[in-house]
C-alpha positions in Angstrom: -7.5 7.4 11.1 -5.8 8.0 14.5 -2.4 7.5 15.5 -1.4 4.0 17.1 -2.2 0.5 16.1 -4.3 1.0 12.9 -6.2 -2.2 11.1 -7.2 -2.7 7.5 -9.6 -5.1 6.4 -9.1 -6.0 2.8 -12.3 -7.7 1.1 -10.4 -8.6 -2.7 -13.7 -7.6 -4.4 -11.8 -8.0 -8.7 -11.4 -11.1 -10.6 -7.4 -11.3 -10.1 -5.1 -11.7 -7.4 -4.0 -8.3 -5.3 -2.5 -7.1 -2.3 -1.8 -4.3 0.0 0.8 -2.0 0.7 1.7 0.9 2.9 4.2 3.7 2.6 5.0 6.8 4.9 6.1 8.9 2.3 5.8 13.2 1.8 5.6 12.6 -1.6 2.6 12.4 -4.8 0.4 9.4 -4.6 0.8 9.2 -7.7 5.1 9.7 -8.2 6.1 7.3 -6.0 9.6 6.1 -7.1 10.0 3.6 -10.1 11.9 0.4 -10.6 13.4 -0.7 -13.8 9.7 -3.2 -14.0 7.8 0.0 -13.4 6.5 -1.2 -10.6 7.0 0.8 -6.7 10.6 0.4 -5.6 10.1 -0.7 -2.1 13.6 0.7 -1.3 13.4 3.9 -2.5 14.0 7.0 -1.8 11.3 8.8 -0.6 9.8 6.2 1.1 9.3 3.1 3.8 7.2 0.9 3.7 5.8 0.0 6.7 3.1 -2.7 6.0 2.9 -4.9 3.7 0.4 -8.2 3.1 3.3 -11.0 2.5 1.6 -12.5 0.6 -0.9 -12.3 -2.4 -4.7 -12.0 -1.7 -6.8 -14.1 -4.0 -10.1 -13.0 -5.6 -13.1 -13.9 -2.9 -11.0 -13.2 0.0 -10.2 -11.8 3.0 -7.2 -10.2 5.5 -6.5 -8.2 8.2 -3.1 -7.0 8.5 -2.1 -3.9 11.0 0.2 -1.8 12.1 1.3 1.3 14.6 1.4 3.8 12.5 2.5 7.4 13.8 0.5 10.4 12.9 1.9 11.4 9.3 0.9 11.1 5.3 0.9 7.2 4.2 0.3 5.8 0.5 -2.2 2.5 0.2 -1.0 0.9 -2.7 -0.9 -2.9 -4.2 2.6 -3.2 -6.5 1.5 -6.2 -7.9 3.2 -6.0 -11.9 1.2 -3.0 -13.5 -1.3 -2.6 -10.6 -0.2 0.8 -9.2 0.6 2.4 -12.7 -3.5 1.3 -13.3 -4.6 4.1 -9.7 -4.5 1.7 -7.2 -3.3 3.4 -5.2 -4.2 6.3 -2.5 -3.7 8.3 0.2 -4.5 7.9 4.1 -4.0 10.5 6.5 -2.7 9.1 10.3 -3.3 11.9 12.8 
């Protein structure tokens, strides 16, 4: 993505609720700091949260959220219970 205002158009096509969080980090996408419950510690060392959908996205819903992103490396995740550990994460490079 290009730096500046970035829009995320989200469609939940799954059978359960999801959320979208974006963190600026240099950590590998599968090694974000975890809380005692096994979910990502959103205020943990090495991550800076820059976007959060705020509420869950029910199945079959759409939402657009945006954030101003500086050039760098970001990780996009779903942090509902168990979802991150199931692989719901990806890297986003902003130039």
